[in-house]
C-alpha positions in Angstrom: 39.5 -17.6 -86.6 36.5 -19.9 -87.0 36.8 -23.6 -88.0 35.1 -24.8 -91.0 31.9 -26.7 -90.2 32.1 -30.4 -90.6 29.4 -32.7 -91.7 28.8 -35.8 -89.5 26.6 -37.5 -92.1 27.8 -39.2 -95.3 26.3 -37.0 -98.0 26.0 -39.9 -100.5 24.0 -41.9 -97.9 21.8 -38.9 -97.3 21.1 -38.5 -101.0 20.1 -42.2 -101.2 17.8 -41.6 -98.2 16.3 -38.6 -99.9 15.4 -40.6 -103.0 14.0 -43.4 -100.9 11.9 -40.9 -99.0 10.5 -39.5 -102.3 9.7 -43.0 -103.4 7.9 -43.7 -100.1 5.9 -40.6 -100.4 4.8 -41.4 -103.9 3.7 -44.9 -102.8 1.8 -43.5 -99.8 0.0 -41.0 -102.1 -1.1 -43.9 -104.3 -2.3 -45.9 -101.3 -4.2 -42.9 -99.9 -5.8 -42.3 -103.3 -7.0 -45.9 -103.4 -8.2 -45.8 -99.8 -9.8 -42.3 -99.8 -11.1 -42.0 -103.4 -11.4 -45.3 -105.3 -12.6 -47.6 -102.6 -15.4 -45.4 -101.2 -16.5 -44.7 -104.8 -16.8 -48.4 -105.5 -18.6 -49.1 -102.2 -21.0 -46.3 -102.8 -21.8 -47.7 -106.3 -22.4 -51.2 -104.8 -24.8 -49.7 -102.2 -26.7 -47.9 -105.0 -27.3 -51.0 -107.1 -30.8 -52.2 -106.5 -32.9 -54.6 -108.4 -33.5 -58.3 -109.0 -31.4 -58.6 -112.2 -28.4 -56.7 -111.0 -26.6 -59.7 -109.5 -23.9 -59.7 -112.2 -23.1 -56.0 -111.7 -22.9 -56.6 -107.9 -20.4 -59.4 -108.4 -18.3 -57.3 -110.7 -18.2 -54.4 -108.3 -17.4 -56.8 -105.4 -14.5 -58.1 -107.4 -13.3 -54.6 -108.1 -13.6 -53.7 -104.4 -11.6 -56.8 -103.5 -8.9 -56.0 -106.1 -8.7 -52.5 -104.8 -8.3 -53.7 -101.2 -5.6 -56.1 -102.4 -3.8 -53.3 -104.2 -3.8 -51.3 -101.0 -2.3 -54.3 -99.1 0.3 -54.8 -101.7 1.2 -51.2 -101.7 1.7 -51.3 -97.9 3.9 -54.4 -98.2 5.9 -52.6 -100.9 6.6 -49.8 -98.5 8.2 -52.2 -96.1 10.1 -54.0 -98.8 11.5 -50.8 -100.2 12.9 -49.8 -96.8 14.2 -53.3 -96.1 16.0 -53.5 -99.4 18.0 -50.3 -98.4 19.0 -52.0 -95.1 16.6 -50.5 -92.6 14.4 -52.5 -90.2 11.2 -50.7 -90.7 9.6 -47.6 -92.2 9.5 -45.9 -88.8 13.2 -46.4 -88.1 14.0 -45.1 -91.6 11.9 -42.0 -91.1 13.5 -41.3 -87.7 17.0 -41.6 -89.2 16.1 -39.5 -92.2 14.7 -36.7 -90.1 17.8 -36.7 -87.8 20.1 -36.7 -90.8 18.1 -33.9 -92.5 18.4 -31.8 -89.4 22.2 -32.3 -89.3 22.6 -31.5 -93.0 20.4 -28.3 -92.7 22.4 -27.2 -89.7 25.6 -27.8 -91.6 24.3 -25.7 -94.5 23.4 -22.9 -92.2 26.8 -22.8 -90.6 28.5 -23.1 -94.0 26.6 -20.2 -95.6 26.5 -18.1 -92.4 30.0 -16.9 -93.0 29.2 -15.9 -96.6 26.1 -14.0 -95.5 28.1 -12.1 -92.8 30.7 -11.0 -95.4 27.9 -9.8 -97.7 26.3 -7.9 -94.8 29.6 -6.3 -94.0 30.1 -5.2 -97.6 26.6 -3.7 -97.7 27.3 -1.8 -94.4 30.6 -0.4 -95.8 28.8 0.6 -99.0 26.1 2.5 -96.9 28.8 4.2 -94.9 30.6 5.2 -98.1 27.4 6.7 -99.5 26.8 8.6 -96.3 30.4 9.9 -96.3 30.1 11.0 -100.0 26.8 12.8 -99.1 28.4 14.7 -96.2 31.4 15.7 -98.4 29.0 17.1 -101.1 27.1 19.0 -98.4 30.3 20.6 -97.1 31.3 21.5 -100.7 27.9 23.2 -101.2 28.3 25.1 -97.9 31.8 26.3 -98.8 30.6 27.7 -102.2 
């Protein structure tokens, strides 16, 4: 008789880790959008401004570029703060713990549902055998007639 699989990770803590991981990914997406889309677009606009009377436009674009860079830095600091508020040292340590916990939970789920799957497979196999048996009986009846 097999023992029931046990979970070595607190499931409530794992759920908190999952929500924090989702928040981190959203924040990273925002930062990447600023770094890869907005900032290059503003810098390209600044390079394309030419002319003697375009000083005001240049200053405005430079201010926008600086505010974009500041938003990127604030976003990166927020990543660290979010993780530290949950009690982890850094983002890297959180990600390591999260990946290890995720592996443990997935393994536990596999073991938990493996037994159900094996029972379902056995039932399907018995059903196949019953169908084959019924077919052979029908064939013998046809031969006897």
